[in-house]
N, C-alpha and C positions, 0 to 999 in steps of 0.2 A: 054622453058627456053632459047633457042637460040635467040628468038625474043627479050627478055629482055636484053640479053648481047649485042646484036647488037644495040639496042636503047641506052643503057648506053654508049657504045663505041662511037656512033655518037654524043651524047650529050657532052661527054668529048672532042672529037675532035673539035666540033664546039666552045666549050668554049675556047680551046687553040688557035684556029685560030682567033676568034673574041673577045678576052678578052678586047680589048680597047673600043669596042662599047657596051658592056653589061651595064656599068653604065648609059649611055645615054638611053638605052632601058628601064631600070628599073625606071629611072627618069620620062620618058614619061608615063610609065605604072602607076606610082604612081600619077602623075598629072591627068591622065584620071580617075583613080578610085576615087580620091578626088572629081573631078568635078561631077562624077556620083553619089556619095553619097550625096553631097551637093544639087544637083538638085533634087534627090528623096526627101530629107528633105524639100526643098522649095516647091516641088509639093504637099507634104503632108500638108503643111501649107495652100497652095492655096485650096487644097481639103477641109480643114476644114472651110475656109472662104466662099468659093462658095457653099459648101454643106449646109450651113445655109440658103441659098436662094433657095434650092431645086434642085440644079444641082449636078451631080456626076462627079468628075474629076478622071479618072483612074490613079492609082499610081502603075505602074509596070515597068518592065525592059525596055520595048520599049519606053514608055513615058519619063522615066528617061534618056535614051540614047539620045532621041531627045532633051531634055532640056539640057543635058550636052554638046552636040555638038553645038547646036544653041544658047544656053544661054537664056537671057530674051525673045527674039523673039520666041524661041522654046516653052517656058512656055506659052506665050500669044497665040501661035498657037494651043497648046494642049487645052487650055481653050476655045478658040473660036470654035474649032472643036467639043468639048464636048457639048458646049451650042447649037450649030447649029444642031447637030444630035439629 
């Protein structure tokens, strides 16, 4: 129980100290989550298209994160690695 009280106290203290930077943090987090969701959706579409040719493109959190961070080159690299392996 003490652990929960300490964690809640630290969270409240950090919120009070850094309240000006929290909106920027949540904005960056929402942009990252949107990019991750859109990249997984795009990977699923590529999976359906390339899957009709007999290749399997993995759609998971790792490939979604690669595609979210790298963008279109990330999707191309995931497809190329999947085809070459």
